[in-house]
C-alpha positions in Angstrom: 121.7 113.0 167.9 123.1 112.7 164.4 121.0 112.6 161.3 122.4 111.3 158.0 120.5 111.2 154.7 121.1 108.1 152.6 118.2 108.2 150.2 115.4 110.4 148.7 118.0 113.2 148.9 117.5 115.6 146.0 115.5 112.7 144.4 112.2 111.1 145.1 112.9 107.4 145.5 115.0 105.3 147.9 113.8 106.9 151.1 116.3 106.1 153.9 117.5 108.3 156.8 119.7 107.3 159.6 119.4 108.5 163.2 122.4 107.8 165.5 122.0 108.4 169.2 123.9 107.1 172.2 125.9 104.7 170.1 122.8 103.1 168.5 121.7 103.6 164.9 118.2 103.6 163.5 116.7 103.9 160.0 113.6 105.9 159.0 112.5 103.9 156.0 114.5 101.6 153.7 113.2 102.0 150.2 114.2 101.0 146.7 115.9 103.6 144.6 114.4 103.8 141.1 115.9 105.5 138.1 118.8 104.7 135.8 119.1 100.9 135.8 122.8 100.6 136.5 122.9 103.3 139.2 119.7 101.9 140.8 121.2 98.4 140.9 124.4 99.5 142.5 122.7 101.7 145.1 120.1 99.1 146.1 122.7 96.4 146.5 125.2 98.3 148.5 124.5 99.9 151.9 126.7 102.8 153.1 126.8 101.2 156.6 127.0 97.8 158.2 123.4 96.5 158.3 124.2 94.5 161.4 124.8 97.8 163.3 121.2 99.1 162.7 119.2 98.6 165.9 115.7 99.0 164.3 113.8 100.5 161.4 110.8 102.8 161.7 108.7 102.5 158.5 106.5 105.4 157.4 104.4 103.4 154.9 104.3 100.4 152.5 105.2 102.0 149.1 108.2 100.3 147.6 110.3 103.4 147.5 110.0 103.5 151.3 110.0 99.8 152.2 111.3 97.9 149.2 114.9 97.4 150.2 114.2 95.9 153.6 114.9 92.4 152.2 118.3 93.5 151.1 118.9 94.9 154.6 117.9 91.6 156.2 120.0 89.7 153.6 123.0 91.9 154.7 122.6 90.8 158.4 120.0 93.2 159.9 118.0 91.5 162.6 116.3 94.2 164.6 112.6 95.2 164.7 110.9 96.8 161.8 108.1 99.1 163.2 105.1 99.8 161.1 101.4 100.5 161.6 99.3 97.2 161.4 97.9 98.1 157.9 101.4 99.1 156.7 102.8 95.8 158.1 100.2 93.8 156.1 100.6 95.9 152.9 104.4 95.9 153.0 104.5 92.2 153.6 102.5 91.7 150.4 104.6 94.2 148.5 107.9 92.7 149.5 106.8 89.2 148.5 105.6 90.6 145.2 108.8 92.5 144.7 111.0 89.5 145.3 108.8 87.4 142.8 108.8 90.1 140.1 112.6 90.7 140.4 113.2 87.0 139.9 110.8 86.8 137.0 112.2 90.0 135.3 115.7 88.6 135.7 114.6 85.3 134.2 112.9 87.1 131.3 115.9 89.3 130.5 118.4 86.4 130.8 116.3 84.3 128.3 116.2 87.2 126.0 120.0 87.7 126.1 120.5 84.0 125.6 118.3 84.1 122.5 120.4 87.0 121.1 123.6 85.0 121.8 122.2 82.0 120.0 121.4 84.1 117.0 125.0 85.4 116.8 124.1 89.0 117.8 126.5 91.0 119.8 125.5 90.6 123.4 127.8 91.8 126.2 125.3 91.5 129.0 126.3 89.7 132.1 123.6 87.4 133.6 121.0 89.5 135.5 120.8 88.6 139.2 117.7 89.6 141.2 118.3 92.1 143.9 116.9 89.7 146.5 115.0 86.5 146.7 111.8 85.4 148.4 113.7 84.0 151.4 115.1 87.5 152.0 111.6 89.1 151.8 110.3 86.5 154.3 113.3 87.2 156.6 112.4 90.9 156.6 108.6 90.2 157.1 109.4 88.2 160.2 110.9 91.3 161.8 107.8 93.4 161.5 106.5 94.8 164.8 102.9 96.3 164.2 102.5 99.6 166.1 99.2 101.5 166.3 98.8 105.2 165.7 99.3 107.5 168.8 101.0 104.8 170.9 104.4 105.9 172.4 106.8 103.1 171.3 110.2 102.9 173.1 113.3 102.3 170.9 115.7 102.7 173.8 115.5 104.0 177.4 115.7 107.7 176.3 114.3 107.3 172.8 110.7 106.7 171.6 108.5 107.4 168.7 104.8 107.9 167.9 102.8 107.5 164.7 100.3 109.9 163.3 98.1 109.3 160.2 99.8 110.9 157.2 96.7 110.5 154.9 98.8 109.3 152.0 98.0 105.5 151.9 96.1 103.1 154.1 98.3 102.9 157.2 100.7 105.6 156.2 102.2 107.6 159.0 104.4 110.5 160.0 106.9 109.6 162.7 107.6 111.8 165.8 110.9 110.8 167.5 111.3 111.9 171.2 114.7 111.9 172.9 115.2 113.0 176.5 118.4 112.6 178.5 119.9 114.6 181.4 117.2 117.2 181.1 117.9 117.6 177.3 115.0 117.1 174.9 115.1 116.7 171.1 112.0 116.2 169.0 112.5 115.1 165.4 109.5 114.5 163.1 109.7 112.7 159.8 106.7 113.5 157.6 106.8 110.3 155.6 104.7 111.1 152.5 102.0 113.7 153.4 98.6 113.1 151.7 95.9 115.4 150.6 92.5 116.3 151.9 89.5 114.4 150.4 91.4 111.6 148.8 89.2 108.5 148.1 89.1 105.9 150.8 91.6 107.2 153.3 91.4 109.8 156.1 92.9 113.3 155.8 96.4 113.9 157.2 96.7 114.7 160.8 98.6 118.1 161.4 102.3 118.0 162.1 103.1 117.8 165.9 105.4 120.2 167.7 109.0 119.4 166.8 112.5 120.9 166.9 113.5 119.4 163.6 111.5 118.3 160.7 112.3 116.0 157.7 109.7 117.0 155.2 108.8 115.5 151.8 108.8 117.8 148.8 107.5 115.7 145.9 105.2 118.6 144.7 106.9 121.4 146.5 106.9 123.6 143.4 103.3 123.3 142.4 99.6 123.6 143.3 97.3 120.8 142.2 94.7 122.1 139.8 91.1 121.2 140.5 89.4 122.9 137.5 87.5 119.7 136.8 86.5 117.1 139.4 88.7 114.0 139.2 85.8 111.7 138.7 84.5 113.8 135.8 88.0 113.9 134.2 88.3 110.1 134.5 84.8 109.7 133.0 85.8 111.8 130.0 89.0 109.8 129.4 87.1 106.5 129.7 84.4 107.6 127.3 86.8 109.1 124.8 88.8 105.9 124.6 85.7 103.7 124.5 84.4 105.7 121.5 87.6 104.8 119.6 87.1 101.2 120.6 90.4 101.3 122.4 91.9 100.0 125.6 92.6 102.3 128.5 95.9 101.1 130.0 96.5 102.5 133.5 99.9 102.0 135.2 99.1 102.3 138.9 100.6 101.5 142.2 99.1 98.2 143.1 98.8 99.5 146.7 96.7 102.6 147.1 96.2 103.9 143.6 94.6 100.8 142.1 92.0 100.7 144.9 91.2 104.4 144.4 90.7 103.8 140.7 88.4 100.8 141.3 86.4 102.9 143.7 86.0 105.7 141.2 85.1 103.4 138.3 82.6 101.7 140.6 80.9 105.1 141.3 80.9 106.1 137.6 79.4 102.8 136.6 76.7 103.1 139.3 75.9 106.6 138.1 75.8 105.5 134.4 78.4 108.1 133.6 80.5 105.5 131.7 79.4 102.5 129.7 79.5 99.1 131.4 83.0 98.2 130.3 85.2 95.2 131.3 87.6 96.4 134.0 90.6 94.2 134.7 92.9 94.7 137.7 95.9 92.7 136.4 98.2 92.5 139.4 98.4 89.7 141.9 99.7 92.3 144.4 96.7 94.6 143.8 94.4 91.6 144.4 96.1 90.9 147.7 96.2 94.6 148.6 92.5 95.0 148.0 91.9 92.1 150.5 94.0 94.0 153.0 92.1 97.2 152.3 88.9 95.3 153.1 90.4 94.0 156.4 91.3 97.5 157.6 88.0 99.3 156.9 88.3 101.0 160.3 90.8 103.4 158.5 88.4 104.5 155.8 87.1 108.0 155.5 83.4 108.7 156.2 82.4 108.6 152.5 83.9 105.2 151.9 82.4 103.8 155.2 79.0 105.0 154.0 79.6 103.3 150.6 80.5 100.1 152.4 77.3 100.3 154.5 75.0 101.2 151.7 76.4 99.4 148.6 78.5 96.6 150.0 82.0 96.0 148.8 83.5 99.2 147.4 86.1 97.2 145.5 83.7 94.9 143.6 81.1 95.6 140.9 79.6 94.0 137.7 82.3 93.7 135.1 85.3 94.1 137.3 87.7 91.2 137.3 90.8 90.7 139.4 93.5 88.7 137.6 96.2 86.7 139.4 97.4 84.1 136.9 99.9 85.0 134.2 97.9 83.0 131.6 94.9 85.2 132.2 97.1 88.3 131.9 98.4 87.2 128.6 94.9 86.4 127.3 94.0 90.1 127.7 96.2 90.7 124.6 93.7 88.8 122.5 90.7 90.7 123.7 89.5 93.7 121.7 88.5 97.0 123.3 86.9 98.9 124.7 88.1 97.9 128.2 90.1 99.2 131.1 93.3 97.5 132.3 94.9 98.6 135.6 98.3 97.1 136.2 101.5 97.6 138.1 104.0 99.0 138.6 103.0 102.6 138.8 106.2 104.0 137.3 106.3 101.3 134.6 109.6 100.0 135.8 108.6 96.3 136.4 105.7 93.9 136.4 102.9 93.1 134.0 102.3 96.7 132.9 105.5 96.5 130.8 103.8 93.7 128.7 100.6 95.7 128.4 102.5 98.8 127.3 104.6 96.9 124.8 101.4 95.3 123.3 99.3 98.5 123.2 101.2 101.7 122.9 101.6 101.4 119.2 97.8 101.5 118.6 96.4 105.1 118.3 93.0 103.9 119.5 94.4 103.2 123.0 95.1 105.5 125.9 97.8 105.3 128.5 96.6 107.1 131.7 99.2 108.2 134.1 97.8 108.7 137.6 100.9 109.1 139.8 104.2 110.8 140.2 106.9 109.5 137.7 110.4 109.7 138.9 113.2 110.9 136.7 114.5 108.4 134.1 111.7 106.0 134.6 109.6 104.7 131.7 106.6 106.4 133.1 108.4 109.7 133.0 109.4 109.2 129.4 105.8 108.5 128.5 104.4 111.5 130.2 107.2 113.7 128.7 105.8 112.7 125.2 108.8 110.9 124.0 107.9 109.4 120.6 109.8 106.2 121.2 110.5 104.5 124.5 112.5 101.4 125.5 110.5 98.5 126.7 112.5 95.3 127.6 115.4 96.9 125.9 113.7 97.4 122.5 112.6 100.8 121.1 108.8 101.0 120.8 106.9 103.7 118.9 104.3 105.5 121.1 101.1 106.1 119.0 98.6 105.7 121.8 97.2 108.8 123.5 99.1 109.5 126.8 97.2 111.6 129.4 97.6 112.2 133.1 95.4 112.8 136.1 97.6 114.4 138.7 94.7 115.2 141.1 94.7 111.6 142.3 98.2 112.1 143.6 98.7 111.0 147.2 101.2 113.8 147.7 100.4 117.2 149.2 101.2 120.2 147.0 103.1 123.3 148.1 100.1 124.9 149.8 99.1 121.8 151.5 102.6 121.1 152.8 102.8 124.7 154.1 99.5 124.3 155.9 100.6 120.9 157.3 103.7 122.3 159.0 102.1 125.5 160.2 101.2 124.1 163.7 104.9 123.3 164.4 106.7 126.3 163.0 107.0 128.2 166.3 109.2 125.4 167.8 111.1 124.4 164.6 114.9 125.0 164.5 115.5 123.5 161.1 113.7 121.8 158.2 115.3 119.2 155.9 113.6 118.7 152.6 113.7 115.2 151.1 111.7 113.1 148.6 111.9 115.7 145.8 114.0 116.7 142.9 115.8 120.1 143.3 113.2 121.8 141.0 110.5 120.8 143.5 112.4 121.2 146.7 114.0 124.6 146.1 110.8 126.6 145.7 109.4 125.0 148.9 112.6 125.8 150.8 112.3 129.4 149.7 108.6 129.5 150.8 109.4 128.1 154.2 112.3 130.5 154.8 110.3 133.6 153.7 106.9 132.9 155.3 107.9 130.9 158.4 111.5 132.2 158.9 112.7 128.7 159.6 116.2 127.5 158.4 115.6 125.0 155.6 118.2 122.8 153.9 118.0 120.4 151.0 120.6 117.7 151.9 122.7 115.8 149.5 123.1 112.0 149.8 125.5 111.3 152.6 125.1 114.7 154.3 125.1 114.5 158.2 123.7 117.0 160.7 124.1 117.1 164.5 120.8 117.9 166.2 120.4 119.4 169.6 
């Protein structure tokens, strides 16, 4: 068995790992790389292998940095199965359609802008922007999905199978346990996917890591411990109230799948408790609207608290002044409304989608607040905002940041260092090697040191393109 790392190696996005065994090649995830625009475009458009030679893909969860380049893979000739849990298949289908639509719209917007500059005689050396993939490519990928439940042993070949376990990161998220047995030889490889945290809203806690010989482990927060000095819900209430007192808008860039639903649930609870004023809350993302419908469908995956809320209060994702917005005309109309209000929009790293328009229209007003509620990859607009840069580029133009920018890291769906160490503890007796992925070096290196020192397990942080023979 040969393992090669093609994405999320010494970085967070673009998750993609190749497993080659007995002449067949498989992918664990096929995500979009996000970061510097030119580098991201090149990496997402060009695969370091022939897509037709990939037998199948095993998907850990629906987030775009794990699933978002599947349409490009299908476009390049891949025709095998894409395995996913039923909830992941539903959510990823919605996300891929949305991604194709947004890429087309963003390309159209930028091309119109470049054309206007040309017509005004300004220097403009931009070539026309082509979307990474189109809707037909997304639909081609979606047709290949093969829903696979948790804890079911799924054959990939005669000697190779895998099993999903709940990763507690997102509805339907999973860790993947690969099992290979041939001529009395056994290799067990676990891919953590993204490991969640205990007590996150809506979803169940992560299942412990199974016994394995080799482990591919995420390291997003491998260098830190999440602080819980103040309860998340109290922190959110304070931010909402402070912004409302200024008469401002609370702009929340959020992953449309997962984080948006968590925020709605928490705002629902705060409103019911009278802890915040009855404000208009707008979820301005067609994808978030569709994802919320999928969340309602898969209520069997809720944690106990959310199931009780469903039983006692009805729909957890609907309350008084909450409005879900699909149409672009309704989204634009929000610019004319005066605060206080809450606007939740995608994308979570501020790299695409309607959130860009809301930021452009609101970050120059000091009454407003931008609330960051998720990890922001290096070089993204979200990272620039949270770093406190006084001026940020939006649609290519410099925009002065006068709004308050705050973060709630406790809503993160990623385990911290201590939680990752506890997650792998059940398997350390059998582990031969750990590969740390999905983390920048500053996050991965302290975790690697911790695993080596406490568990005495060889731990490496692979570079993109590094290969390892297992067994």
